[in-house]
Every structure is written in C-alpha cells, then in structure tokens.
N, C-alpha and C positions, 0 to 999 in steps of 0.2 A: 828608088822612090824619091820624090821631092821632099827634102828635109823641111821641117817647120821650126819656128823659133820657140825655144823652151828655156826657161830659167831654171838652173839646176836645183836651187833650194826653195823656190817659190811654193811648190806643193807641200812643203814641210813646215810651213809657218806655225801651224797649231802644234805640231809635234815638237818643234824647237822650243816653244814656250814651255810645254809640259816637261820636256827633257831637261831644260835649264833649271826648273824648280827641283826636280829629283836630284840632279847633280849638285846643286847648291846645298841641299839637305845632306847629301852624302859626304860633302867636303867640309862641312862646318866642324868646328873644333870640339866635338863631343867626345866623351871617353870611348864610345864604341864605334867611332868612325875614323879610320886611319887616314893620315895625311897622304896626299898624292905622292906616288913613288914608293910607298911602303907596302909591305905585304898586307893583304886584306885579312885582318884578324882582330879579335877582341877577347876579353876574358873577364871573369868575375865570379864570386862565390855564390852558390845556390845548390839546392838539392836537385837531383836528376828526376826525370819523369815527364809528365805531360804539362805543358805550359801554354799560355795564350800569347800569340804574336800581336804586334801593334795593330794589325788590321782586323783582329777579332777572331781568327780561326784557331783551332786547337793544333798544337805542334807536339809531336812525340819526340822527346829529347834523346832517349837512349842513354847509355852509360857515359858518365863524364870522361872526357878525354881531350887531348890536343891532337887534332887531325891536320896533318901536313899534306899539302897538295900543290901542284904546279902545272903550268902549261899555258894554254891559249891566252894571248893578250886581247883577242877579239871579244872575249866574254868578261873582260875586266869590270865593266859597269854592272853587268848582271850579277857577277859574283859578289861584288861589294854590297849590292842591294840584298841578295840572299843572305849573306853573312850578317849584315846589320840587323835584319829582321829576325833571323833565326836566333841569334845570340841574345836578343832582347827577351826571348822566351826561354832560352836554355843557357843561362849565364855561367854554368859550370863547364861548358864546352867551348873550346877554342878552335876555330877553323882558320888555319894559317895557309892562305893560298898565295903563291908567288906567280905573277904573270910573266913568265920567262920565255914564252913562245911554245908552240905545239911540240916541236922537236925536242926541246929540253924537257918538257913535261912527260913525253913518252919515255925518254931516256931515264928520268928520275924514277918513274913508276917501275920500269923493267928492272932497274937496279935495286928495287926494294926500298928506296928512300922515302917514298910517299904512299899515302893511302889510296889516292886516286890521281889520275891525270886528266887535265882538260885539253882537248885537241880538236882542231878544226879539220883534221883529216884522219882517216882510219889507219890503224897499224898495218904495216906490210906483212905478207905471209911469214917472212923470216922472224919478224918481231912477235907475231902471234905464237910461233913455235917456241921462241925464247920465253914467252910469258908463262909457259908450263913450269919453268924453273922458279919463276917469281911467285906463282900461286901455289899454295899448299893443297894437299888432299886430292891431287889430280886435276886441279882447276886450271883454267886458262883465262886470258883477258877477254872481256866483252865490252862492247860499245853501247852506251846509253845516250841516245840523242836527246839534248836538253833544250836547245834553242836554235834558231836560224836567223838569217839576216842577209841583207845585200852587201856586196863589196862595192863600195862607191869608187868611181874614178874621179879623183879630185885633181883640180888643176889651178894654176895661178897665171892668169893672162889678163892684165888690166885692159879694160875696154871691151872684153868679150865675156859677157855675163851669161850667155846662152850658147851651149855647145852640144852638138850631136856627133857621135862617133859610131862606127859599126865594127864588127869583129875583125875583118881584114885590116881596116885602117888602124885599129888599136894594136893589133899584132905587129904591124910594120913600125908603128911608133916605138913600142917597147923592144923591138928587135933592131932598132937603129937604122931602119930602112927609110923612114920618114923623119926628117931632121929639122924642118922648118914649119912653123905654125900656118903659113900661107901655102902649104903644099896643095897641089890640085885635088888630091883625094879628100883632104879636110874641107877645102873650099866647096867641093861638089855637095858635101853633106850639109854645108852651112852657107847657102847662097846669099843670105842677107847679112851675114856677119862681116865686120871689118877686121879681117885676120891680118896680123902683122907678120913681118918676116923674122920675128924673134926665134932664135934657136930653141928647139925643144930639149928640155932637160928632164930625162926620166929618173924616177926615184923608185928603188925596189928595196925589199927587206934584206938585211944582211944575215939575219938569223934563220934557222930552220923554222919555217912558218906555214901553218895551215892556210892562212890567207893567200900566200904565194901558191900553195898547192892548188887551191880552188880557182884562183885566177888563171893559172896555166892550164888547169883542166878545162876551163871554159874555152880558152883560146885554142887548145888542141882539138876540142870537139867541134867548135863552131867554125873554125877556119884552119884546117890542117895544112893547106897549101901555103898560107901566109905565116903560120907558126910551126916551124919544123921541130920544135923541141917537145920532149915528153913533159907531162905534168910532174912537178917535184916540189918538195918543201924548200929546197934550195933554188935560188934564182938561176935559171939555166942559160939566159942570154948574156951576151957580152955588153960592156959599156954601161953608162948611167951611174948615178950616185946611189949610195946605199944608206940605210938607217936601221937601227936595232929597235924593233917593236913598232906597233901601230902608232903610238903617240909621237915618237920621234919622226916617223915617216911623214905623218900629217904636218908636223911642225916644219920639216924640211921643205915640203911643198909650199906651205904658207909663206915662207920667207924668201922663196926663190922665184924670180920672174921667169916665166916660160916653163915652169915645172909641171909635171904630171906624175901621179902616183896612184896607189890603190890602198884603201883602208876600209875597215868596216864603217858602217854609216854613223855610228855614235861618235867616232873620232873625227869624221868629216864635219859633223854638226858642231862639236866642241871647238874646232878650229875655224869655224865659219868658212869652210872651203866651198868654192863653187864646184859643182859636180856635173859630169856629162850625162846626157841621156843616151841610151843605146838604141840604134836602129836595128831591130831584130828581123825586119821583114814584115812586121805587123802593120796595121793601118797607121800607126803613129809611133814615134820613138818613145821609149819607156824610161822613166826616171827611177833612180835608186831610192825607193821608199819602202817602208815596212809593208804596206799593203801590197805593193807590186811584187816584192820578194815572196810574200805569203802565197800569191797566185802561182809562182813558179814552184815553191816548195810543196804545194798541194799535190803535185804529181810525183813526189818522191816515192821510190819503191824500196822495200827492204830486200837486201841482197845477202846479208850475213847468214852463215850456216850455224846449226846447232843452237838456235835461239839468239844468236848475235843480231844486233839491230843496226847494222851498217846500212846507210841509205844511199841510193843512186839518184842523182839529180839529172834532169833533162836540160842540158846547157844549150840545146839547139831549139828550144821552144819558140814558136812564133805566135803563141796565144796573146790576144789583146791584153795589154797591161801587165804582162808577166815579165819581170826583170830577170834576165838569164844569169847574171853573175852573182849567184847566191851561194851560201855555204851553211853547213850544219856543224854545230859544236857538240862534241861528245864528252861525257865523263867516262873514263875508262877505269874499270874495276875488274876483279877476278869473279868468275861465275861461281866459284867456291874457293875456300882456302884463303880468304882475306885475313889480314892481321887481326887476331882475336882482341887485342887491347883497344883497337880503334874502330873496328867494323861497326859495332852498334851505333856509335855516334855518326860515323860516315853514312851508314844506311839511313839513319834518321834525317840527316841533313839533306841527302840526295832525294829522299822521299818528299821532304818539304819542297825542295826546288822543283821537282817534277809535278807536284800537286797543284791544285787549283789556286791556292794562295801564292805559291811561288811563281806561277806562270802568268797571273792576271795582269801585272803591270809592266811586262817586258816591252810592250810596244812604245811606252813612254820613254824608254831608254835606248831606242833605236834598234830594237830586235824584233824579229818575227816569231810568233809562236808557231810551233809545229802542228800538223793536223792532229785532231783529237784522238783518232784511232791509233796514231803512233805513240802519243803520250800515254794512252791506256796500256799499251804494250810495255812501255818503259816502267810504269808503276807495277804491272804484273810481274815483270822480270825482277825488279828490286825486291818484291815481297818474298821471292823464293831464293834469294842469294844469301849465302852464309859466309 
C-alpha cells in the first residue's frame, strides 16, 4: 500500500502532557517517592486495616509486612504509581519492587526470594513445573495480567520525523539484513521522506526481557519468512548494540545517530524519542499509542489452564487502528501456598492495583488498561488465593 506521512509522537501530545505531570509528581523529593534508579518502596508507622488512598477510594491494607518483588522494567512507572498511592493509605506496609527485568523477576520468584514477580512474558512449562517446589501446600505459579501497552519502535534519524515500517522490513533491520536508512524497502514505505544513507544501528536488550520476548513474538508471527528466530526473552539475532533495561535502551537510541530500538511507550515518551508507525495492511499505518494498543489487546484470549490467566495476543491483526506490537505485564504468584508472613499484604496490594482505583490512571502513564472482563477475572482469582 502507499505509505502516508505520519509523525510518530504527534498523536500523543495530550498524553505526553498528562504523563509529564504524573512523572514529575512521582520524581519529586517526597519521603514516599524514591529517586530514579532506586527500588520502588516506602515505609512509615501506622496501624493495619482499611485506609483511604489519595484519590478517595477505600484500600484494604492487610497485615503489616515488607513485600519484596522484582521483574519487569516495562511496568516501572505503573509500579511506582501503585506503590506511592497504596503506601499513603497503608503506611505500615513496604512494597519493595526492583525493576530488574522479567527474566530476573521470574528467577527470583522461583528461588523463593520474592513474594511476587512482574513479567511481560509467561513462565515456560519447565518453570511452571519448578514453581510447585516454590509454592507450599501443593500450589503452583499463576499469572495475573495487570496492564498492557504498546512496544514502541524508537529511532534517532535527524531530518526524518515521520517514519513508517512494516513487519518484514523491521525484521530485516533487526536481523542486519537492511543496514542503511535509504534502503529501497524503507524508501518504498516512505516515498516522501528524505532518507539519508546513514548506517542503521540497532539496539536490543542485553538482559532477559519480556519486551524482547514480545517483540520477537510479533516478528515471528507476523513475518516468519523474514524473521527465522523463535521468540525469546534473550535477543536471538546477531549484531547490534545492547543495553540493560528499558531506560538504558531508550537513552542509547536517543544519543546515537541512526539508531533504532524497542521500548515500552512510557520510556519513548520520557526520552522524547521519535517512534515509527507500523503498516499492518490496514487502511493506514498505526501509531504506538495507548488507544491503539488497547484495540489490539481487546482481542486477547485466555489460554492458561487450571484457572491461570495467561493471554494470547493477535500479532497479525489488520484491524483499523490496532497497534500489533503490544504486550501484557503479569504479576506472578502462587495459586496457594504463598508466604504466610507477606501474603496478606501482597494480596491487598495486588487487589488495589487490579481494582478500579489502581487501574483508572494508567493511560496517563503510557499504559493500556486490559479489557474489563479480564480484570474481573483477575480480581476473582485474587480473592480465592491463599
């Protein structure tokens, strides 16, 4: 199809303003807001029970505890938001979340080091089997989908503010088959752009990452001929630079002329990265926005067994306005046999995060809320977990 000119961040102007306000609040030097780079946590003395969060809703605090968790960097801003508001209501509970990457979060949980893991990809069958040793009383790990969002394709190419890519072209770029920005395949998608002969410098995650898993799942599903690699938390292709975590990857793209990489939308906005629209075969290329990711996530299907809530996404969608490179972030817990000392506080925190109050402002932080019927199932599942 004939490509049209699109500016990657123009549709997000209102969202950027709202996001900037939220992030400025989260990063101010208050006692309950950790500095950038620190684990998301806070503490303070108070009695346990039911309290009122800043936005006015009742929050059930549970038993006082320090809850340690780790994992997904993609949910960093959402986790800070949830912790900040929750701990205003429950000052005797400390939620200590380390955004170390999905793979590290899974490993920590399975080793019994944390109360829950945040992950942008589901545990593999072998890991699920291993979780039976982690969870007491015959329990096993289950996935609680908590938020979604687009994986933005960020790039740094001065003079090119509007860029369209499709799955085959993107796959060949990341697989080092397309190495110049004025390659005919890119030029065909962008007939009005003045593309330079600048070398393409790809940037991928160096850590085990759910963002990587979801991007490679998209490429594997949407263009298997151009992307011969399986989806994986570890980057499967050769070449390119690497960075540890979403924030570092976004910073690397921002400072490198000719660079292209992949990050969740919030990181792209924070770094003011230009982002590519994706030609899916629909009537017009689709931008990485919260609204467009929500359209794709609306078709997610539950595939987990035994009440597990793993979701399958349609990466090949051609629905108008549906952004196909999306992901779901899960909080992973035991379906029974969680740690007795921390589970009441963990359950209370996750119930708040999955509830109306915890979900209501996610779009202002670059995330897409999941379909209501899925979140209803998450809350139902949580209510029965011990």
